[in-house]
C-alpha positions as CSV (number, residue, x, y, z in Angstrom):
1,M,0.0,0.0,0.0
2,N,1.4,3.4,-1.0
3,K,1.4,6.4,1.4
4,K,-1.6,8.1,-0.4
5,S,-3.8,5.1,-0.3
6,G,-2.8,4.4,3.3
7,L,-3.7,8.0,4.2
8,M,-7.1,7.8,2.4
9,E,-7.8,4.5,4.2
10,G,-7.0,6.1,7.5
11,L,-9.2,9.1,6.8
12,R,-12.1,6.9,5.7
13,F,-11.6,4.9,9.0
14,I,-11.7,8.2,11.0
15,V,-14.9,9.3,9.3
16,T,-16.5,5.9,9.7
17,G,-15.5,5.9,13.4
18,G,-17.0,9.4,13.9
19,V,-20.3,8.4,12.4
20,C,-20.4,5.1,14.4
21,F,-19.5,7.0,17.5
22,L,-22.3,9.5,17.0
23,V,-24.7,6.6,16.4
24,E,-23.4,4.8,19.5
25,L,-23.6,7.9,21.7
26,A,-27.1,8.7,20.5
27,A,-28.2,5.1,21.3
28,L,-26.5,5.3,24.7
29,V,-28.3,8.5,25.6
30,L,-31.6,7.2,24.4
31,L,-31.3,3.9,26.3
32,R,-30.0,5.5,29.5
33,D,-31.8,8.8,29.7
34,T,-35.0,8.0,27.9
35,C,-35.5,4.3,28.6
36,G,-33.9,4.4,32.1
37,L,-31.4,1.6,31.6
38,D,-28.3,1.5,33.7
39,T,-25.2,2.8,31.9
40,L,-23.4,-0.6,32.0
41,I,-26.5,-2.2,30.4
42,A,-27.0,0.5,27.8
43,V,-23.3,0.6,26.8
44,P,-23.1,-2.9,25.2
45,I,-26.4,-2.5,23.4
46,A,-25.3,0.8,21.9
47,F,-21.9,-0.6,21.2
48,L,-23.4,-3.6,19.3
49,L,-25.4,-1.2,17.0
50,S,-22.3,0.7,16.3
51,V,-20.3,-2.4,15.6
52,I,-22.8,-3.6,13.0
53,L,-22.6,-0.2,11.2
54,N,-18.9,-0.2,11.5
55,Y,-18.5,-3.6,9.9
56,L,-20.7,-2.6,7.0
57,L,-18.8,0.6,6.4
58,C,-15.4,-1.0,6.8
59,V,-16.0,-3.8,4.3
60,K,-17.8,-1.5,1.8
61,W,-15.8,1.7,2.1
62,V,-12.8,1.8,4.4
63,F,-10.8,-1.3,3.5
64,S,-11.0,-1.9,-0.2
65,G,-11.7,-5.5,-1.2
66,A,-12.5,-6.5,2.3
67,G,-16.0,-7.5,1.4
68,D,-14.5,-10.4,-0.6
69,Q,-13.2,-12.0,2.6
70,G,-14.5,-15.4,3.7
71,N,-15.9,-16.6,6.9
72,A,-12.5,-16.6,8.7
73,A,-12.2,-12.8,8.2
74,K,-15.8,-12.3,9.4
75,A,-15.1,-14.4,12.4
76,G,-12.0,-12.4,13.1
77,F,-13.9,-9.2,12.9
78,L,-16.5,-10.5,15.3
79,V,-13.9,-11.7,17.8
80,T,-12.0,-8.4,17.8
81,S,-15.4,-6.6,18.2
82,V,-16.3,-8.7,21.1
83,M,-12.9,-8.0,22.7
84,G,-13.5,-4.3,22.0
85,L,-16.9,-4.6,23.7
86,F,-15.3,-6.1,26.8
87,L,-12.6,-3.4,26.8
88,N,-15.3,-0.8,26.4
89,E,-17.3,-2.2,29.3
90,L,-14.3,-2.5,31.5
91,L,-13.2,1.1,30.8
92,M,-16.7,2.4,31.4
93,L,-16.8,0.6,34.8
94,V,-13.4,2.0,35.7
95,F,-14.3,5.5,34.6
96,R,-17.6,5.4,36.5
97,G,-15.7,4.5,39.6
98,V,-13.1,7.2,39.1
99,F,-15.1,10.1,37.6
100,G,-18.7,9.2,38.5
101,E,-21.3,9.5,35.8
102,D,-24.1,11.9,36.8
103,T,-22.1,15.1,37.2
104,V,-23.3,17.8,34.8
105,L,-20.4,19.1,32.8
106,F,-22.3,21.7,30.8
107,T,-25.6,22.5,29.1
108,L,-25.6,23.7,25.5
109,F,-28.7,24.6,23.6
110,G,-30.8,22.7,26.1
111,F,-28.7,19.5,25.9
112,T,-27.0,18.5,29.1
113,V,-23.7,16.8,28.9
114,T,-23.0,14.6,31.9
115,M,-19.9,12.7,33.0
116,Y,-21.0,9.3,31.6
117,M,-20.9,10.9,28.1
118,F,-17.3,12.1,28.7
119,N,-16.5,8.6,30.0
120,K,-18.0,7.1,26.9
121,T,-16.0,9.5,24.7
122,L,-12.7,8.6,26.5
123,S,-13.5,4.9,26.3
124,T,-14.3,5.2,22.6
125,A,-11.0,6.9,21.9
126,I,-9.1,4.0,23.5
127,V,-11.2,1.3,21.8
128,M,-10.9,3.1,18.4
129,V,-7.1,2.5,18.4
130,W,-7.7,-1.2,19.3
131,N,-10.3,-1.5,16.5
132,Y,-8.2,0.1,13.8
133,F,-5.2,-2.1,14.2
134,T,-7.1,-5.4,14.9
135,K,-9.7,-5.0,12.2
136,R,-7.2,-3.8,9.6
137,A,-5.0,-6.8,10.3
138,I,-8.0,-9.2,10.1
139,L,-9.6,-7.7,6.9
140,K,-6.3,-7.1,5.1
141,K,-4.6,-10.3,6.0
142,G,-6.8,-12.4,3.7
143,L,-6.3,-9.9,0.8
144,L,-2.5,-10.2,1.0
145,K,-2.7,-14.0,0.9
146,K,-5.2,-13.8,-2.0
147,K,-3.0,-11.5,-4.0
148,K,0.2,-13.5,-3.5
149,A,-1.6,-16.7,-4.7
150,E,-2.7,-15.0,-8.0
């Protein structure tokens, strides 16, 4: 992969991650604040919605040719996502213990930002690094083998 295509892939991954983060955060807020679920129950549900969207965008847009991967690559993506889910949940538990979650940080245009939203943002940033490197390795590994065989 040349530098330009690597840069574009990275940029597409960042855009995809941003969209998925917004979907996940919106689902988390809805589940926690509207439906009344505990944060540690709402987090994995929102995370799973985000993972599904992330997978679809990664194979169709971020990692070119990744949609041609077989079941092994899909299983690898699933395994790394489950590991990301556990990492996410662990970080949210730790951050809840350290920072709390109900403290109001600020209100902007009638929307109140509380500590659990900050915790989620911090957790997502850490898990994003994990996701990029593990998913790239899983989805691109099969491509490299396929190209060498041709």
